[in-house]
Each structure stands twice: as structure tokens, then as C-alpha cells.
N, C-alpha and C positions, 0 to 999 in steps of 0.2 A: 531393799538396801537398808542397812541399819542407820538410824538417825540418832544423833547424840543430843541428849536432853540435860539441862541443868536441873538440880533437885527441885527448886521452886516451880520451874516451868512444868516438870513432870507431875508434880503434886497438883498444880492448878488445872492441868489438862490430862488427868489420868485416863479418862475415857478415850481420848485421842491416842495416847500412848498405847493403850490396849488394842485399839482398832488398827494402828500402824503395825503392831506386832503380828496381828492376825493376817493382815493383807500383805505386808512387805518384809516380814521376818523380824529377827531380834532387834530390840531398841536398847541403846546404851544410855545409862544415866551416870553422870560424872559427879564427883565431889572434889572441889578445889582443883578442877581441871584434870583430874585423874579418872579414868574409866573405873567405876566402882561396882555398878550393878547392871544386870541385864534383864529385860522383860522379854519373854518369848512365849509363843503359843504352846499349849500342852502337846500338840501334834509335833512341833519341832523338838520339844523335850523328849518325847517318846522315841523319836528317830535317833537322837543322841544316845539315849539309854539302851536302845536295842543294839546299836552298833557296838557298844562296849561289851555286851554279852555275846555278840557274835564273834568278836575277837577272842574272848576267853574260850568260847566253845571250839574255835578253830585250833587254838594252841592245845587244848585238852585232847581234841581228836587226834592231832598230830602225835602227841606223846603216847596216847593209848594205842595207836596203830603202829608205833615204832617200839617193838618189844625191848630192844637193846637200850634205848633211851629211857624207857619206863623203869627197867631194872637198875640202870645207873642212878636215876633220880631217887629210887627207893633206897638203894645202898647208901647214897650220900646223905639222905635224910636220916636213916637209921644210925649211921655212923656218928651223927651229931648228938644222939640221945645218950646221956650218961646212964650207965647201968649200975 
């Protein structure tokens, strides 16, 4: 579970913030009471990054397997290009 840290506390206990991120997930750092930063493990970051590309791949696969949609998108794109 994410823990919320004030900046000075996070600075003084940086090693603990990192350990908490590794063991329990993202750690939130606030500034003037507003959530400002997040510390997360590299593994958690990669999961987020991978999901983003999986979604893009799924949309691209959908377009490429649907010929009518692909032609429509190509037509709309080319019709916007001034000749």
C-alpha cells in the first residue's frame, strides 16, 4: 500500500522510502499537502510501460486486421494533406 511522505521526511529516510517501494509498492511524496512525486520500483515501472505498448499494439492489430477501417483511416489522413 502506498505511504504518503512529506519532502523532509522522505529526504531524511530515503533508504526507507526505497525499501517501502520495493516491498509494498509506490510511495507518494507531497509538497504543501498535494501529491507531487511518486517513488516506485523499476519492476512496477516496467509493468506500466509494457501495458501502454500492449494497448497500442492491440489498437494497431485491430486496425490492420480490419481492411475497411484501415482504408478509411488512410483516406482521412491523405485528404488532410494539402497538395
